[in-house]
C-alpha positions in Angstrom: 144.0 57.9 92.0 141.6 56.4 89.4 144.1 56.5 86.5 144.4 53.6 84.1 148.0 52.8 84.9 147.7 52.5 88.7 147.7 49.1 90.2 145.5 48.2 93.2 148.4 46.4 94.9 150.5 49.6 95.0 147.9 51.7 96.6 147.1 51.8 100.2 143.7 50.2 101.3 142.1 53.6 101.7 142.9 54.6 98.2 141.6 51.2 96.8 138.3 51.8 98.6 138.2 55.4 97.3 139.1 54.2 93.8 136.3 51.6 93.8 133.9 54.2 95.2 134.8 56.6 92.5 134.1 54.0 89.9 130.7 53.3 91.4 129.6 56.9 91.8 129.4 57.7 88.0 127.5 54.4 87.5 125.1 55.3 90.4 124.8 58.8 89.0 123.9 57.4 85.6 121.3 55.1 87.1 119.8 58.0 89.0 119.7 60.2 85.9 118.2 57.3 83.9 115.5 56.8 86.6 114.7 60.5 86.6 114.5 60.5 82.8 112.1 57.5 83.0 110.0 59.3 85.6 110.0 62.5 83.5 108.9 60.5 80.4 106.1 58.8 82.3 104.9 62.2 83.5 105.0 63.6 80.0 103.0 60.7 78.6 100.5 61.1 81.4 100.1 64.8 80.7 99.9 64.1 76.9 97.1 61.6 77.4 95.2 63.9 79.8 95.6 66.7 77.2 94.2 64.5 74.5 91.2 63.7 76.7 90.6 67.4 77.4 90.8 68.2 73.7 88.2 65.4 72.9 85.8 66.8 75.6 86.3 70.4 74.3 85.6 69.3 70.8 82.4 67.5 71.8 81.3 70.5 73.9 82.0 72.9 71.1 80.0 70.8 68.6 77.1 70.6 71.1 77.1 74.4 71.6 77.1 75.2 67.9 74.6 72.5 66.8 72.3 73.4 69.7 71.9 76.8 68.1 71.6 75.5 64.6 68.8 73.1 65.5 66.5 76.1 65.7 66.9 76.5 61.9 65.9 72.8 61.4 62.9 73.4 63.6 61.9 76.4 61.4 62.3 74.4 58.3 60.1 71.6 59.6 57.4 74.1 60.8 57.5 75.9 57.4 57.1 72.6 55.6 53.9 71.8 57.6 52.4 75.2 57.0 52.9 75.3 53.2 50.0 74.4 51.0 51.8 73.9 47.7 53.1 70.3 47.4 56.2 71.4 45.4 57.1 74.0 48.0 56.7 71.4 50.8 59.0 69.0 48.9 61.6 71.7 48.4 61.6 72.6 52.1 61.6 68.9 53.0 64.7 68.2 50.9 66.6 71.0 52.6 65.5 69.9 56.1 66.5 66.3 55.3 69.9 67.4 54.0 70.4 69.5 57.1 69.5 66.5 59.3 71.8 64.2 57.3 74.7 66.6 57.9 74.0 66.5 61.6 74.0 62.7 61.6 77.3 62.6 59.8 78.7 64.7 62.7 77.4 62.0 65.1 74.2 63.7 66.2 70.9 61.8 66.4 67.3 62.7 66.9 65.6 61.1 69.9 62.4 59.2 69.4 60.0 60.5 72.0 56.4 59.8 70.9 55.2 56.5 72.3 58.0 56.2 74.9 57.8 56.6 78.6 58.3 60.2 79.8 61.8 60.7 81.2 62.5 64.1 82.8 66.2 63.7 82.1 65.6 63.9 78.3 62.1 65.4 78.0 60.5 68.6 79.0 56.7 68.3 79.6 54.9 71.2 78.0 51.4 69.9 78.5 49.3 67.0 79.6 46.4 65.3 78.0 44.2 62.4 79.1 45.4 58.9 78.4 43.5 57.0 75.8 43.6 53.6 74.1 46.7 54.6 72.1 48.8 56.2 74.9 48.9 55.0 78.5 49.5 57.3 81.4 53.1 58.5 81.6 53.7 58.0 77.9 54.8 60.8 75.5 51.9 61.3 73.1 53.0 64.3 71.1 56.3 66.1 70.4 56.5 69.9 70.1 60.2 70.1 69.6 62.6 67.2 68.8 65.3 66.2 71.2 68.9 65.5 70.1 71.9 63.7 71.4 75.6 63.4 70.6 76.6 59.9 71.6 75.5 59.8 75.3 75.4 63.5 75.8 72.1 65.4 75.6 72.2 68.3 73.2 68.7 69.5 73.9 65.7 67.9 75.5 62.5 67.1 73.6 59.5 69.3 74.5 56.6 66.9 74.7 53.0 66.3 75.7 52.5 63.6 78.3 49.4 61.4 78.7 48.1 61.3 82.3 
């Protein structure tokens, strides 16, 4: 019916309609397949971008978990430095602590500055209170027992502080 040699005038009207319908069906089918392929590609791109975002979040969470544990080593180095009496030993420990802190900073971590700032329960843990004086007003952090750290806008660990009241 749809052969190349058949002429539309020789065919009855029903066959002409059928012939033209047959020609349109493959085109319609191709359009449907193309639309489905576009939809599938869109879905794949959406899933790809979601997966990338999940991987970024997982990477950040993994960094935070590991560095959160390693910060205890930095705390020990800083406490050791303060307790040593020999200046050359203090310098040696200070160099190691600064190198450790530098490596953390290259990974995107930063130490929060707590002393002198307003107490914020979202990023500080109050360990003690002491009376306010001329240097520190009420509600101000006046001493830091343990430093707080952040990675971008995520809190790695809160600072443990003393608050003036």
